[in-house]
C-alpha positions in Angstrom: 0.0 0.0 0.0 1.2 3.5 -0.8 1.0 5.3 2.5 1.6 8.9 1.5 -1.3 9.0 -1.1 -3.4 7.2 1.5 -2.6 9.8 4.1 -3.6 12.6 1.8 -6.8 10.8 0.8 -7.6 10.1 4.5 -7.1 13.8 5.3 -9.5 14.8 2.4 -12.1 12.2 3.5 -11.9 13.4 7.1 -12.3 17.0 6.0 -15.3 16.0 3.9 -16.8 14.2 6.8 -16.5 17.3 9.0 -17.9 19.6 6.4 -20.0 18.1 3.6 -21.2 14.9 5.4 -22.2 17.0 8.4 -24.4 19.1 6.2 -26.1 16.0 4.7 -27.4 14.7 8.1 -31.1 14.0 8.1 -32.9 14.5 11.5 -34.9 11.6 12.7 -37.5 12.2 15.4 -37.3 14.7 18.2 -34.5 13.2 20.3 -31.6 14.7 18.3 -31.0 11.5 16.3 -29.7 11.9 12.8 -29.3 9.6 9.8 -25.7 10.2 8.7 -23.0 8.9 6.4 -19.6 7.9 7.9 -17.1 8.5 5.1 -14.0 7.3 7.0 -15.7 4.0 7.6 -16.5 3.6 3.9 -12.9 4.4 3.1 -11.7 1.8 5.6 -14.0 -0.8 4.1 -12.6 0.1 0.6 -9.1 -0.4 1.9 -10.0 -3.6 3.6 -11.6 -5.0 0.4 -8.7 -4.0 -1.8 -5.5 -4.4 0.2 -3.3 -7.4 0.1 -3.1 -8.2 3.8 -4.9 -7.6 7.1 -2.1 -5.6 8.5 -2.4 -2.8 5.9 -6.2 -2.8 6.4 -5.9 -2.6 10.2 -3.3 0.2 10.0 -5.5 2.1 7.6 -8.5 1.7 9.9 -6.4 2.8 12.8 -5.3 6.0 11.0 -8.9 6.8 10.0 -10.2 6.0 13.5 -7.5 8.3 15.0 -8.7 11.0 12.7 -12.2 10.6 14.1 -10.9 10.6 17.7 -9.0 13.9 17.1 -12.1 15.5 15.5 -14.7 14.3 18.1 -14.7 15.5 21.7 -15.9 13.5 24.7 -14.3 10.1 23.7 -10.9 8.8 24.9 -8.2 9.3 22.3 -7.5 6.1 20.4 -10.9 4.4 21.1 -12.2 4.7 17.5 -8.7 4.0 16.3 -8.7 0.6 18.0 -12.3 -0.3 17.0 -11.7 0.8 13.4 -8.5 -1.2 13.2 -10.3 -4.3 14.6 -13.2 -3.9 12.2 -10.9 -3.4 9.2 -8.8 -6.4 10.0 -12.0 -8.5 10.5 -13.3 -7.4 7.1 -10.0 -8.2 5.5 -10.1 -11.7 7.0 -13.7 -12.5 5.9 -13.1 -11.0 2.4 -12.3 -14.4 0.7 -15.6 -15.9 2.0 -17.9 -13.3 0.5 -18.6 -12.0 -3.0 -17.4 -8.5 -2.6 -18.6 -7.1 -5.9 -22.3 -7.5 -4.9 -23.9 -4.2 -3.8 -25.8 -6.0 -1.0 -22.6 -7.5 0.3 -20.9 -4.1 0.2 -23.8 -2.5 2.0 -23.7 -5.2 4.7 -19.9 -4.9 5.1 -20.1 -1.1 5.5 -23.0 -1.3 7.9 -21.3 -4.1 9.9 -18.1 -2.0 10.0 -20.0 1.0 11.4 -21.8 -1.3 14.0 -18.5 -2.7 15.2 -16.4 0.5 14.9 -18.9 2.9 16.4 -20.9 0.5 18.5 -18.0 -0.8 20.5 -16.7 2.8 21.0 -20.0 4.1 22.2 -20.6 1.1 24.4 -17.2 1.6 26.1 -17.9 5.3 26.6 -21.3 4.6 28.2 -20.0 1.8 30.4 -16.6 3.3 31.5 -16.2 7.0 30.7 -19.6 8.2 31.8 -21.3 5.3 33.4 -25.0 6.3 33.3 -27.4 4.1 31.5 -29.6 7.0 30.4 -27.6 7.7 27.3 -26.8 4.1 26.3 -30.0 3.4 24.3 -29.9 6.7 22.5 -26.2 6.3 21.6 -26.7 2.8 20.3 -29.8 3.9 18.3 -27.6 6.7 16.8 -25.0 4.0 15.9 -27.7 2.0 14.1 -28.7 5.2 12.1 -25.1 5.9 11.1 -24.7 2.2 10.1 -27.9 2.4 8.0 -27.0 5.7 6.3 -23.5 4.4 5.6 -24.8 1.1 4.3 -27.2 2.9 1.9 -24.5 5.2 0.6 -21.6 2.8 0.9 -21.9 0.8 -2.3 -22.1 4.0 -4.4 -19.1 5.6 -2.7 -17.2 2.3 -3.0 -17.9 2.2 -6.8 -16.3 5.7 -7.1 -13.5 4.7 -4.7 -12.5 1.7 -6.8 -11.1 4.3 -9.2 -8.4 5.2 -6.6 -6.9 1.8 -6.6 -4.0 2.9 -8.9 -3.3 5.7 -6.5 -3.2 4.0 -3.1 -2.7 0.3 -3.7 0.5 -1.4 -4.7 0.3 -3.0 -8.1 0.2 -6.8 -8.0 3.5 -8.4 -8.8 2.3 -9.7 -12.2 1.4 -6.2 -13.3 4.7 -4.5 -12.6 
């Protein structure tokens, strides 16, 4: 994997997440819940589906999760980095068992990534950082909405993201 172009792409995706994706949030109900798209999660899934090994996928997930940790207040630094690395490594490991070109499979992988990455982070925050059960249900419902929004938009973003393979992925040895 080419890390310098990936770092630039990750910075652009994080900037888009904080600006454009924040403007595309759709309010759901009166409780402050929003249907949202998580662009760093979609990029992490793209890397996990395209990279050669799980180490590159986990490291890319860690970088993207750390970017989220630096942008979001109220969570311990490195929490999303760990959960994103774990989810990216998991997707890279199950990749041979699924047909990754199917839109439904891509949607399920993006949604599952968000459930693991954000769900475990929010669960940890609610159990250990601010241990009050009052926010746990709302936070997990928000994670479900982010997973749903990302799963709906994920296959389309992945289709566009496949065009960046030449930029961030190493060429297979037979193509050099």
